[in-house]
N, C-alpha and C positions, 0 to 999 in steps of 0.2 A: 504493499500500499504505500509506505514512504517513498519508495522509487519512483512509483506511478505520478505520486504528487510533486515530485523532485522533476520528472521528466515534463509534466506538465508546466511548471515554473520554469523551467527553461526555455520551454517552446516560447511560452508568453512574453518573456523578456527578448527572448530573438526576434519576435514580431514586432515587439514594441520598438526595439532598437531601430529595426528596418524601417517602421512608418514614421519615426520620430526623426525629421530632417532638419538640422540646423541650416540655417541661410548660407548659400555659396553662391556669392554673385561672380558673373563674368563680365566682361566689357562687350556690349555691342557696335555703340558708337559714342566716342567722346570728343566734345567740340571745344575749342580751347577759352578760356575764360580766365577772369582775372581773381586776384585773393580773396577769399572767404573774410567778410568784415563783421562786425556786431554793430546793429542798429542802437546798440546801448537801452538807456530805459527810455525809449521813446514809441510812439506808433507809427515811425516812418518807414515802416518795410516797404511800402509803394515805391518810395523813393530809393532804398537802397537796392531792391531787386530790379528795378526798370533801368537804373543808371548801371547796374552789373549787366546787365541784357544790352543798354547801348556801348559797354565797354567790349563785349563779345563781337556786337556790329562792326566798332571802330576796326577790330582786329581781322574780321572777315573782309572789310571793304579796303583797309589801307596796309594791315600786315603790322600797325603800331599797337603797342600795349600801353594804354594811357590810362592812368588813373582820375577819374571825374570825380568831380565834388557833388555828393549828394546834397550836403546843406545848402549850395547854390539855389536849387532847386526846391527845398523845403522851405527857404525864405521867401522865395517870390511867391510860392504858392499860398503862402500863410497871409500874403498880402491879398493875395486875389479871393481867398477864404473870408477874409474879414469885409472886404467889399461885399460879397454876397450876402454875409450874414447882416449885415447892417440894413443893405437895401431891402432885404424881407424881413426886416424888422425882428429879428431873432427865431424868425421862423425857417430856421435851415440849420445844416449840421456846422457847427464850428469845433473843431478837433483836430487832433494830430495824424487822422487818417486820410487817405486819398487812394486814387487808382492810377493804375498804369498810364491811362491816356493823360493824367494831368501831369506827368513827367514830360510827355510828348508836347501838350499844350504850352509847358513852360520853355519847352528849347524853341518852338516858334516864336514865342513871345520876347524870351528873354536871353536864349543862347545857352551855351555850355562852357563851363571853365574846370581846368582841372584841380584835383584835390589841394595842391601844394599852394593855389592861390585864394582857396577860401575854404577852411574847415571846419567853419562852424564853432570852433573850440575856442575857449581863452587859453592864453599861454598857460602850460602847466596841466593843462585838463586832456584828458585822455577818454573820456566817456560822454555820450549823449546824454542828456536828461531835459525834456522840455515840458516838464509838469508845470513848473513855478510860471514860466514863459506864459503857457497857454492859459494858465489860470489867471494871470495879470491882463491878457489882452482880452479874453471874454469878458472879465469884469468890466473893463473900460468900455467895450463896445456896449454891452448892456446899458451902461449908464448912460452913453451918447441915444441909445435907442428910446430910453426913457425920457430924455430931453429935460433935464432938470432947470436949465435956462430958459425954456420956453421956446428954442430953436437951436437947430443943429449946429454946432459950432464948426467954423470952416477949416479948424486945426484938426480935425478928428483924423483924417489920413495922415499927416504929419506926426500927431501922437504915436499911433499904430506903427508908422515906419521908424519911430526913435526907439521903442521899445525893441524892435525887431534887430535894429542897429546895435542895441545895447547886448543883446541877448547872443544873437548870432554873427553879427557884423555887417558892415556897410557893403552894399553891392559893389560890384566892380566894373568901372566903364572901359579900362582898358588894363591891359597886364602883358608880361612878358614871358614867353614859353619856348623854352630852347633858343634862346638868343633872338627870337622874333615877338614883334609887340600885334597883339590881338583885342577885338572887343570880343566879348561873349557871342555875339552872333557871328563874327569874321573865324571864331575858333570853331563853332559848329560848322560851319561851310569847310573848313580845313580838316576837320576829321569825317567829311563826307557824309552826316547826319540829316537827313532831310526828313521833317516832321510828316510830310505827305505820303510817305511811302509805308506807314503802318497802321495797319487795322487791328481791331478788335472784335474776334468772333467769341459766339456764346451759344447754347442750345436751350432754349426754353419752350414748353409748349403754349404759354400764354401768348406767344407772339408769332407772325406770320413766318413761314420758312423763308428763307433767302431775302427778306426784310430787313432795313436797319430800324433799331427800337432804342429807345431810352430806358435802360433799366432802373427801376425805382429801388434802389438800395441806398442806404444811408449815407455812405461814403461818396456817392457819384454827385457830389455837391455842384459839378460843373456840367451836368445833364450830358454826358458822353454816349454817343452812340455806339450799338454793339449789333453787328451783323449774324442773324441767326441761321443756325443751319442743324440738320439732325445730328443725333447724339453720336451715331458711328461718324459722320463726318467731323465732328469735333475730335474724336479720338485720331482719325486716319489723318488729317491736315496736321496735327500736332506730331504725329509719330513719323512722317513722309518730311516734314520741315527739316526735324533731328537728323533724319537719314542723310538728307541732302545739304546738311551743313550749316543748318540755320537754327540759333537758339531761339528759346521761346519764353516768352513772360507768362508767368501763371498765377490769377486771384483764385484763392480756394479757400475752403472751411479747414480747418484745423483742429477743431475743438473734439473730434473723436478719439475715443482711448487708444484706438490702434493707429494714432498719429504720433509716432514717439521721434523726436529729436534726438534722444537720449540713444535708443537702439538703431535710428539712421533708417527706419522703416515707416510706410503707411500703407496700409491693408484693410480690406472689408471682409471678416469671417462672415461665414455662412451662418453661425451661431454665436452670439455673443458670450457664451461659455468659452470659446477659445480664444477671447480677446488677449489676455494674458499670453498665453502660449504663441500665439500669433508674432508676438513683437521679437521672438526669437527663431521660431519654427515655421515651416511651410505648412499651412492650414489650406483647405478649400476655402474658396471666397464667393462671396455671394454674386449672384446674377443680377446684373443694374439694367433696367428698363427705363426709357424717357418717363413713363408715369412715374415711378419710383424716385425719380430724381428730382421730378416737378413735386411731388408732395413732400419731399424733404426740404424743398425751397420755400414751400408754401407754408410749412409749419414752422419755418426758422431753426430748423435742425441743421440746415446749410446755411452759412451766411459769409458775408466777403471779409472773414477776420485775417486773412495773411496773404501776402503776395509775395511770390518766390520766382527763381529763374530755372527752368529746365535748360539742362546743357548737354544732356547724352541719354542712352539706353543702356540697360543692363539686363541681363536675363540671370534668372537662379537654376540651379542644378535639374529642375524638373521642365525647364524652357517658358517658364511664365516671364514675360516682359513687364519691366519697370522702368519708370521715368527716372533718370537722375537729376534731383531738384537740388539747386543750390540755396541754402537758406542765409539769413542774414543775422543768426544768434551765434556768431562766433566759431571756431573751429574745433573747440573742444567737446564736441557733441555729436554721437553717431559717428557716421563716415567721415571724419574731418571737417564737419560742417554742412554735409550733403545728405539729403534723404532719398531712398530708394522708395518712390511711388508707385504701387501696382497699378493696373489699367483699370481694375474694378474701383479703386478709391478714386482715382481721376475722373471716371465717369458719373460718379455719384456728388463728389464733392468740390467739382470745379465749378467756378462763377464764369470764368472767361478766361482767353489766351489774347496775347498781343503779338503781333510777329509781323515780319517784313512782307509785304505784299507779293513778292517775287518769289517767296516759300510757298505761296498758295497755286494749288494746280489751275491749269487755264481752265478747265470746265467749271469749277468752282468759283473762280474770279468772274466768268461770264454771268453765272447766276447771280452772284453778289454785287454785278456791277461796279467793280474796281478795278 
């Protein structure tokens, strides 16, 4: 009897060890990107990720590896947000958040500068924290909206700009880079970033397929337009872009327990009982349909809470595909600052992607009229 029990136990252990497979990833496609950074204690992932995307675009277009300033864009976008918030009499979003197209809009209006020209940090600082600045700005704006003097002070814009100057620094009208003088706009031209070349694509059932629509999410303060495609097309355009050497900007939800920057994976297990296991071992993942994706968005389980940068593709030992996603929470997490996101996670939790229009197939371009 003991021999039978021992044999059964050994068989069970053998089956368990065979079925339990720790992740082993191999590279399918890697596109050159710049160093992983930390956004610090700020809600400016939208600028860090999209700036990283533009840095990879500069590498692709010019061969130059240039560290761009995230905070130059943030500073100018805060100005635009303040205008929007006041003109809408406080009935709008005023926070640290934003979207990828806000960076593209900023490039068009204000240009780009290198990190060495505008860090957004005081001497001796090495970590961003905008909590106090945002609180000060919002209090000021709310006071102007209440209009205690009976009429809006003509100095309100000057006051907002002064606060931004103190906390982040004054805008640069001209600077020198590698021995040559540039304005922010001439520098954007030098690195070949043309804002008109970038398109935002999403997939939702409440919008007509292949139409452009304004997605009503809190951080879309600038009313940016999204091109709507099928869910399969959203996955396909992202995968094909990466395979063809184009990186992709990603807006998604990272609130799931199975998104782990620590473990460097993001998956959607079939059963929530396998959530913990899924962080270290391959598990069966849920089938994601357009209707499930839509319902998760409409019940606020999927929100636009984080933006990152897709720079490659990897596979596990079973052949499952994952997007290699560059995060902005520093290098000391997961896969040296990268997260491997499964296709099911991407399908369920992606809000939108932004990419160069040349990365979009001719057929889809024609349908989207881009």
